[in-house]
Phi, psi and omega in degrees: 000118181294144176053035184291132177285162175275118180247104185270132177055064179277132172258121180262120185260120176228177180299332184267355183285134184252341181199166176275152171287148181301133179084011180302132176244327182232135181246124176257121187263132176283143180302143177095350177285128182302142182298330184262017179297149186305317183297321179289325175298319178296319180296320179293317179299325179276001179058038176280153174286124181245119181227166176255171175297330179290321174301317180295322176301310183294334177289349186237013184232142177243338179288156178299147180234129174260130181244135183231128171222181184142163178289319184227151174090358183304307185295322178297314182291317177301317180292321176298313180298316178299320179295313181299311182294321179294320178295333178272011175072023168278143172277106192239138176238130179239148180171215185099251176275358180236125177068234184288144175296152183305316183295333179284347181276343188304125183198125181294344182274356183280135178277321184214140173252143176234116185248131163274126184238121180276166176298329178295317179290319185292322186295335180264356187265146181244324188246103184233067181283067184284144175289326181201141183215167179204142162255114186290317184188163177220127170217169185302125177195150177056029179291338175295336178264310187279338176088331179202160177295323179299317178296321179296314179297318179300320177297315180299318188288352175297340181290344181267341194302310185249012182290139177293322176209157181204163179236160180215162180267127175289348180277349189213109182297333182293346181269356196266343180070183185276332186230117183267000182300124177083352181274147176261155183235165174217152181183179183281339184276174180287131182289138179254331177272150185298324182269003184273154178247142180191197186234134177210171181273132177215129183052041177064023177226158171286131179231153167280131177243148166244103189062236178266002183270118173287122187262308180197156178284151178299323183291343180273354180293147187280351184235144180274159175095141182295329177296330178283342170300316178296318180299318180292319177297318179299317180297315180294322179293324181294326182269002186301326177298342184245341184220144174292148184305313183294322177297317179299317179298320180294319179292335184281340192303325185263017176292137177256133182298158180281152180296147175071013179236093183047050186264123176293127182261308183190168169237128180231126177054036179080006179253129178271140178242128184234131180261107177239046184298335179293350177287080185265010178211168184298315183303322181292318178292321176300316180297317180297316180291318181292342176282354181256147175292143181284078181258357181065031186239023183255131168255115187259131171257119186216155178130168185144220178256112183283355178056034177084001183281154175279122182270354184298333176299348176296331193306311185299324181280337179287319186296128179088346181246319188258128181264334179203149178239134172255119183258152176202163174087185187306314184257027174304318179299328179289320176297318179299322179296322177293320177299317178299319178302326182266356182072029180258127179296150182214160179219144180268135177242142181276330182225167177295323177299318178295323180296317179295319178297317180294321178294317179297322181295331182267352188266151176238163177307135183094350179278166177236123172264118187241117168275105177215085200289336184065012185214157174290167190255350195290351176287338183230339188226167178290326182190177181293332179296315179296320178301315179294322179295320179294319176301310182297319178297318180294323178297316183290344179271354182292149174238170180304329182292343181282350185256092183299321183293333179283323184286332186282000000 
């Protein structure tokens, strides 16, 4: 670790730690440990220094750091920012909650760091002197850990506290913080402020604008779905202190989307199959559905562990878009209840293979089968990646006989 401070008698607090080492002066808390855990209460009572791995990272870094959080889209935006900066020949390191841990990124040769920061990491962090930061969006997630939406939002908003500059979404008040002075915004509407990002008509097409400047056409963006329009705008806005908007857009064009995030898997018998297994909460599935035109041609596979979240906000996005729902996992009955509320037929599947077969059976040419579970995967799978891989494998195993609508 370059320029590493001397940390004498460090106590590392994890879920499995039962006591402090004798002489502990500084406690480094692993992300996800509850704030009210007994060991942390003891540390506070003993007036020990309590820091996170992110605090330790900032104590050892001098290059600018861009921080990204939000319920959905974090990994995509961090990867987009890293791609843009790397294409512009900046020596860029990305990580945090994505890929390599922040401390493993430390390198004196890096020009810029880009960190994905989860609510678990942020709630334990005190010192976040970010060069630029963003909360992309906020919807119910991890309430089993944070206890309430207010606590979850408070953890997210810590990313704004010490940031030199930051951006926010005009679509979501929870991203905006207490003081908007000097902050730039992004959204679907036409930007009215010079530093704002938005969408307007240019040359008879929808374009991304930065103030009055047309930056790039929507069709030239590297990712599909209206939610990804916001992700692309956020990425370009985040790099603005280092790159002109049009240059950032040009560097972004050849970005390839991340796996399991609205990822096209295959087309079978005229039916498209899309893997959005990373949609582990309601907000992500709502964003995926709202990015589709309301053609009533979607067969949705949803369910898993909702982590205590309310699934009813799915309803508005289902109507007009989804023709049938295949439910699975722990909270399949809750998904089914939302389907009933919307008058959408549904069927329960015991396995992902059964779910894919049921979806194919209900689909017709021109339809879209979308795995966007709105729930975590751990009730049935090791992680969302395995869930998506099993989905993709089952899709590739389909034959023409699996499509009843094609055969009839």
